[in-house]
PAMISE-55043 format. One line per 2 residues: number of its first residue (from 1); their letters; for each residue x, y, z of C-alpha. Coordinates in nm, 4 decimals. Layout:
% PAMISE-55043
NUM) A) X:Y:Z; ...
This chain:
% PAMISE-55043
1) MK) -1.0213:-6.2578:3.5314; -1.3309:-6.0477:3.4516
3) HF) -1.2028:-5.7636:3.6682; -0.8658:-5.7767:3.4850
5) SL) -1.0450:-5.7644:3.1420; -1.2585:-5.4708:3.2595
7) SK) -0.9490:-5.2770:3.4003; -0.7732:-5.3484:3.0806
9) AV) -1.0643:-5.2276:2.8657; -1.0877:-4.9022:3.0775
11) FM) -0.7095:-4.8598:3.0380; -0.7216:-4.9008:2.6656
13) AA) -1.0223:-4.6594:2.6309; -0.8390:-4.4009:2.8314
15) SL) -0.5201:-4.4441:2.6146; -0.7245:-4.3988:2.2885
17) AL) -0.8894:-4.0924:2.4367; -0.5561:-3.9499:2.5247
19) LG) -0.4129:-4.0346:2.1799; -0.7085:-3.8698:2.0079
21) LT) -0.6640:-3.5608:2.2271; -0.2924:-3.5561:2.1336
23) VA) -0.3621:-3.6055:1.7589; -0.6209:-3.3257:1.7707
25) NA) -0.3863:-3.0932:1.9405; -0.1170:-3.1697:1.6825
27) QE) -0.3641:-3.1089:1.4032; -0.4962:-2.7784:1.5295
29) KF) -0.4207:-2.5184:1.2693; -0.3387:-2.1659:1.3941
31) SP) -0.4103:-1.8380:1.2183; -0.1348:-1.6061:1.2844
33) VI) -0.2288:-1.2565:1.4066; -0.0508:-0.9578:1.5535
35) VI) -0.2101:-0.7035:1.7798; -0.0619:-0.3672:1.9011
37) HG) -0.1560:-0.0692:2.1076; -0.0108:0.2797:2.1160
39) GT) -0.1097:0.3975:2.4638; -0.4340:0.5725:2.5484
41) SG) -0.6145:0.9000:2.4368; -0.8476:1.1574:2.5701
43) LD) -1.2107:1.1947:2.4975; -1.1361:1.5031:2.3017
45) LT) -0.9309:1.3283:2.0526; -0.9568:1.4774:1.6926
47) KE) -0.9390:1.2926:1.3631; -0.6218:1.4783:1.2911
49) EF) -0.4623:1.3626:1.6121; -0.5766:1.0113:1.5460
51) KI) -0.4260:1.0221:1.1898; -0.0740:1.1147:1.3467
53) RE) -0.0665:0.7739:1.5186; -0.2867:0.5709:1.2780
55) EP) -0.0266:0.5653:1.0105; 0.2738:0.4548:1.2082
57) MK) 0.0612:0.1889:1.3872; -0.0335:0.0528:1.0490
59) KA) 0.3250:0.0417:0.9668; 0.4089:-0.1337:1.2693
61) LL) 0.1372:-0.3982:1.2053; 0.2587:-0.4426:0.8622
63) AG) 0.6121:-0.5170:0.9898; 0.4719:-0.7822:1.2274
65) QA) 0.2410:-0.9268:0.9705; 0.5317:-0.9556:0.7182
67) VL) 0.7250:-1.1716:0.9696; 0.4324:-1.3966:1.0324
69) EK) 0.3480:-1.4293:0.6482; 0.7123:-1.5714:0.6094
71) GG) 0.6477:-1.8133:0.8713; 0.8439:-1.6308:1.1314
73) SA) 0.7992:-1.6463:1.4975; 0.5630:-1.4641:1.7285
75) MD) 0.8784:-1.3290:1.9114; 1.0254:-1.1858:1.5833
77) AV) 0.6862:-1.0297:1.4866; 0.6401:-0.8316:1.8152
79) TA) 1.0033:-0.7135:1.8131; 0.9676:-0.5872:1.4568
81) AI) 0.6276:-0.4076:1.5413; 0.7722:-0.2455:1.8614
83) MV) 1.0823:-0.1120:1.6807; 0.8711:0.0794:1.4423
85) LE) 0.6726:0.2434:1.7124; 0.9892:0.3122:1.9132
87) DD) 1.1380:0.4952:1.6181; 0.8417:0.7282:1.5899
89) PN) 0.8321:1.0415:1.8200; 0.4563:1.0294:1.8518
91) FN) 0.4820:0.7483:2.0975; 0.6099:0.7462:2.4502
93) AG) 0.8692:0.4836:2.3795; 1.2187:0.5223:2.2183
95) KG) 1.2472:0.8283:2.0289; 0.9322:0.9962:2.1738
97) AV) 1.0054:0.9133:2.5366; 0.8883:1.1526:2.8163
99) FT) 1.1256:1.3244:3.0663; 1.1970:1.2429:3.4267
101) AD) 1.1654:1.5143:3.6648; 1.5505:1.5774:3.6446
103) GF) 1.5320:1.6032:3.2683; 1.6447:1.2537:3.1572
105) NE) 1.4881:1.0095:2.9220; 1.4758:0.6634:3.0890
107) LD) 1.3347:0.3791:2.8956; 1.1850:0.0479:2.9954
109) AS) 1.0984:-0.2546:2.7708; 1.0179:-0.6182:2.8084
111) IM) 0.9468:-0.9201:2.6078; 0.8174:-1.2676:2.6722
113) DG) 0.8057:-1.5994:2.4871; 0.4890:-1.7976:2.5574
115) ST) 0.6357:-2.1231:2.4518; 0.9301:-2.1302:2.6765
117) KK) 0.8191:-1.8787:2.9458; 1.1562:-1.7157:2.8992
119) AG) 1.1528:-1.3281:2.9297; 1.3792:-1.0297:2.9217
121) AV) 1.3508:-0.6627:3.0295; 1.5518:-0.3446:3.0488
123) AM) 1.4601:-0.0625:3.2766; 1.6061:0.3051:3.3125
125) AR) 1.8077:0.2719:3.0041; 1.9353:0.6048:2.8626
127) HI) 2.1321:0.5129:2.5482; 1.9757:0.2181:2.3897
129) KN) 1.8073:0.3479:2.0636; 1.5698:0.0560:2.0687
131) PI) 1.4940:-0.0675:2.4157; 1.3180:-0.3669:2.2876
133) LG) 1.6368:-0.5078:2.1437; 1.7870:-0.4567:2.4892
135) AR) 1.5043:-0.6584:2.6339; 1.5521:-0.9377:2.3861
137) LV) 1.9319:-0.9229:2.4518; 1.8695:-0.9797:2.8187
139) MD) 1.6539:-1.2879:2.7449; 1.8688:-1.4359:2.4805
141) KT) 2.2281:-1.3640:2.6174; 2.2112:-1.3644:2.9935
143) WH) 2.0469:-1.5893:3.2584; 1.8736:-1.2680:3.4096
145) TL) 1.5194:-1.1406:3.3382; 1.5589:-0.7650:3.4162
147) VA) 1.8777:-0.5441:3.3827; 1.8518:-0.1793:3.4814
149) GE) 2.0248:0.1643:3.4425; 2.4029:0.1569:3.3501
151) GA) 2.4020:-0.2242:3.3457; 2.1411:-0.2237:3.0671
153) DK) 2.3272:0.0172:2.8655; 2.6586:-0.1551:2.9157
155) LA) 2.5193:-0.4830:2.8185; 2.3616:-0.3282:2.5114
157) KE) 2.6881:-0.1522:2.3973; 2.9010:-0.4703:2.4453
159) NG) 2.6659:-0.6737:2.2378; 2.6550:-0.4324:1.9504
161) LE) 2.3178:-0.2672:1.9839; 2.2847:0.0817:1.8330
163) MV) 2.3498:0.3437:2.1173; 2.2561:0.7056:2.1012
165) DQ) 2.3110:1.0199:2.3066; 2.0315:1.1499:2.5216
167) KY) 1.9705:1.4389:2.2744; 1.8320:1.1617:2.0344
169) FF) 1.5290:1.1359:2.2584; 1.4504:1.5047:2.2756
171) TQ) 1.1196:1.6171:2.1236; 0.9938:1.9709:2.2105
173) FR) 0.6303:1.8645:2.2867; 0.7639:1.6107:2.5529
175) YD) 0.9898:1.8794:2.7093; 0.6973:2.1326:2.7146
177) AL) 0.4881:1.8696:2.8806; 0.7636:1.8317:3.1604
179) QK) 0.7620:2.2149:3.2112; 0.3771:2.2145:3.2351
181) AK) 0.3679:1.9351:3.4786; 0.6410:2.1023:3.6971
183) EK) 0.4596:2.4355:3.6926; 0.1474:2.2528:3.8362
185) QK) 0.3531:2.0646:4.0874; 0.2125:1.7311:3.9957
187) LL) 0.3277:1.3893:3.8929; 0.0682:1.3523:3.6067
189) LD) -0.2561:1.5355:3.5934; -0.5369:1.6271:3.8059
191) SE) -0.4360:1.7551:4.1563; -0.7602:1.6615:4.3244
193) KA) -0.7518:1.3060:4.2095; -0.3853:1.3115:4.3115
195) KK) -0.4896:1.3713:4.6755; -0.6967:1.0594:4.6601
197) TS) -0.4590:0.8199:4.4857; -0.1103:0.9761:4.4763
199) LN) -0.1328:0.9493:4.1004; -0.2730:1.1578:3.8084
201) LH) -0.4063:0.9621:3.5207; -0.5570:1.1277:3.2212
203) ER) -0.3856:1.3942:3.0349; -0.3011:1.2760:2.6736
205) PY) 0.0617:1.4225:2.6442; 0.1927:1.1836:2.9008
207) LG) 0.0495:0.8785:2.7393; 0.1582:0.6622:2.4522
209) TV) 0.3297:0.3366:2.5887; 0.3479:0.0809:2.3056
211) GA) 0.2882:-0.2914:2.3050; 0.2536:-0.5743:2.0778
213) IA) 0.1339:-0.9405:2.1072; 0.1249:-1.2140:1.8453
215) LD) 0.0191:-1.5634:1.7598; 0.2330:-1.7489:1.5075
217) KN) 0.1689:-2.0552:1.2823; 0.2983:-2.2932:1.5374
219) GN) 0.0639:-2.1740:1.8067; 0.3311:-1.9873:1.9828
221) LA) 0.2482:-1.6641:2.1647; 0.4729:-1.3626:2.2465
223) AA) 0.4333:-1.0276:2.4186; 0.6376:-0.7109:2.4182
225) TS) 0.5870:-0.3536:2.5756; 0.8109:-0.0411:2.5712
227) TG) 0.7767:0.2934:2.7255; 0.9436:0.6224:2.8537
229) GM) 0.7239:0.5954:3.1689; 0.5569:0.8869:3.3220
231) TN) 0.6294:1.2610:3.2604; 0.7967:1.4277:3.5572
233) KM) 0.8422:1.0805:3.7211; 1.1247:1.0495:3.9889
235) TG) 1.4579:0.9671:3.8186; 1.4919:0.5843:3.8731
237) RI) 1.1158:0.5239:3.8839; 1.0255:0.1872:3.7147
239) GD) 0.6662:0.1204:3.6111; 0.4799:-0.1949:3.5018
241) SP) 0.6185:-0.2171:3.1399; 0.9452:-0.3979:3.2190
243) II) 0.7841:-0.6224:3.4845; 0.6846:-0.9540:3.3611
245) GS) 0.3397:-1.0343:3.4830; 0.2507:-0.6674:3.5375
247) GT) 0.2918:-0.4944:3.1943; 0.3766:-0.7976:2.9768
249) YA) 0.2997:-1.1682:2.9894; 0.2770:-1.4662:2.7500
251) DN) 0.1888:-1.8273:2.8020; 0.1122:-2.0700:2.5197
253) DS) -0.1512:-2.2316:2.7542; -0.3557:-1.9221:2.7859
255) VA) -0.2952:-1.5668:2.6589; -0.0376:-1.3028:2.5428
257) VS) -0.1020:-0.9665:2.7044; 0.0529:-0.6068:2.6892
259) CT) -0.0654:-0.3221:2.9099; -0.0641:0.0636:2.9108
261) GT) -0.1836:0.3107:3.1703; -0.1105:0.3868:3.5367
263) GD) 0.1995:0.1487:3.5806; 0.2165:0.1706:3.9554
265) IY) -0.1378:0.0395:3.9775; -0.0879:-0.2334:3.7244
267) MR) 0.2071:-0.3716:3.9246; -0.0165:-0.3865:4.2440
269) VN) -0.2746:-0.6142:4.0642; -0.0173:-0.7931:3.8536
271) AA) -0.2520:-0.7008:3.5560; -0.1001:-0.8994:3.2748
273) HE) -0.0738:-1.2228:3.4518; -0.4212:-1.1624:3.5902
275) VS) -0.5561:-1.1820:3.2438; -0.3977:-1.5273:3.2087
277) AL) -0.5266:-1.6622:3.5385; -0.8896:-1.5339:3.4667
279) YK) -0.8608:-1.6900:3.1202; -0.7244:-2.0264:3.2596
281) YK) -0.9325:-2.0761:3.5757; -1.2363:-1.8676:3.5376
283) TS) -1.3640:-1.7372:3.1923; -1.1996:-1.9263:2.9018
285) DV) -1.2989:-1.5915:2.7267; -1.0156:-1.3465:2.6521
287) QK) -1.2232:-1.0528:2.6116; -1.4086:-1.1149:2.9489
289) AA) -1.0509:-1.1806:3.1130; -0.9217:-0.8529:2.9910
291) EE) -1.2256:-0.6642:3.1133; -1.2140:-0.8077:3.4617
293) AV) -0.8472:-0.7334:3.4884; -0.9016:-0.3719:3.3904
295) KE) -1.1755:-0.3516:3.6422; -0.9220:-0.4351:3.9168
297) VK) -0.6957:-0.1674:3.7930; -0.9648:0.0911:3.8036
299) AL) -1.0771:-0.0153:4.1464; -0.7533:0.0947:4.2912
301) GG) -0.7646:0.4307:4.1137; -0.5795:0.3338:3.8059
303) SG) -0.6667:0.3760:3.4366; -0.5395:0.2446:3.1096
305) GI) -0.5877:-0.0523:2.8787; -0.5000:-0.4018:2.7877
307) IS) -0.4611:-0.5939:2.4629; -0.4713:-0.9670:2.4513
309) ID) -0.4682:-1.2783:2.2238; -0.5512:-1.6203:2.3438
311) KH) -0.4096:-1.9587:2.2259; -0.6691:-1.9898:1.9648
313) GH) -0.6237:-1.6639:1.8115; -0.9134:-1.4721:1.9726
315) TG) -0.8466:-1.1142:2.0695; -0.9563:-0.9030:2.3685
317) FA) -0.9412:-0.5266:2.4070; -1.0287:-0.3486:2.7246
319) WT) -0.9772:-0.0011:2.8869; -1.0995:0.1782:3.1846
321) KD) -1.3117:0.4361:2.9702; -1.2778:0.6987:3.2392
323) KL) -1.2010:0.9940:3.0175; -0.9848:0.7490:2.8047
325) GM) -0.9722:0.5460:2.4882; -0.6941:0.3244:2.3629
327) YH) -0.5001:0.3226:2.0429; -0.5125:-0.0408:1.9260
329) GE) -0.5041:-0.2428:1.6106; -0.4612:-0.5889:1.4617
331) AR) -0.3442:-0.7596:1.1383; -0.4168:-1.1222:1.0302
333) LG) -0.2649:-1.2984:0.7505; -0.3913:-1.2037:0.4094
335) AK) -0.5978:-0.9071:0.5496; -0.5297:-0.5328:0.5628
337) PI) -0.4098:-0.4004:0.8967; -0.6849:-0.2370:1.1024
339) VY) -0.6394:0.0480:1.3437; -0.9421:0.1143:1.5599
341) WP) -1.0773:0.4448:1.6729; -0.9429:0.4675:2.0319
343) LG) -1.2768:0.5465:2.1940; -1.4264:0.2187:2.0747
345) EK) -1.6084:0.3462:1.7514; -1.5136:0.2144:1.4067
């Protein structure tokens, strides 16, 4: 009888503790926030060059912030922010996409809902004006996660997304960058480094992938990334941006992440998911998790950066810092959007 009473008491105590934990979780208040990146920059960045990207980045933050202020979802917030950046020619996404070796603009994008783990992505799209909408379409209207090439364009057209001719994506400075890359017979940048890693990493005109992550009032996380890839890439090449776990990841139990940089390396270390794993099982610190994931990228000869938000709204920004900085900014409810100086100085 005494044994029964003791067991019952232990059971009741455990039940009350669990109930208390459940109530505490239910009562947790979330402070909505949206964070974006606009790719990376070189050490020789001028204030004038920074301003060119600072204004559209603030506009993108305001678009996402407006969604969150109205009680909207993190998914809708990141979608709104990415669309602003895709429509601006100064970023390597949408309108400002770089050229493949054969002179095409092939666009990649992905999006992920941290509450359901649902995700969608498009790759090698040539006619979708806003690839992020194509990614959202894949998630919402199909049972697939990634659709590429003609299939992505066909799906978008059949579902009423705005389609454009390849001429829409033409920008002179991106075209000039292609010619420069061809002349030097290189994939991206420095030929000596290319001999060591098969990749070149640092020249600013080739960079500018965009990403957005957000936490909404219900505690839901979302992440999205969009890019035109690498200048002079092989036609058909797909990088990390449309790959869930590599360039984009969101999980309500940990973090939301968007990456920018040497996509072929980010895929090898599964960088976006790595931030989540490090946060969950090692650090419980979103900044440290992002920094450790970036170190893994650098160890394989890659470069770039990561933005992240954890389930409590804490943010983490990290980049390899080898001749690089990262365009990034954030906006919280009731506060003015902030776009940080890419090299880490306010």
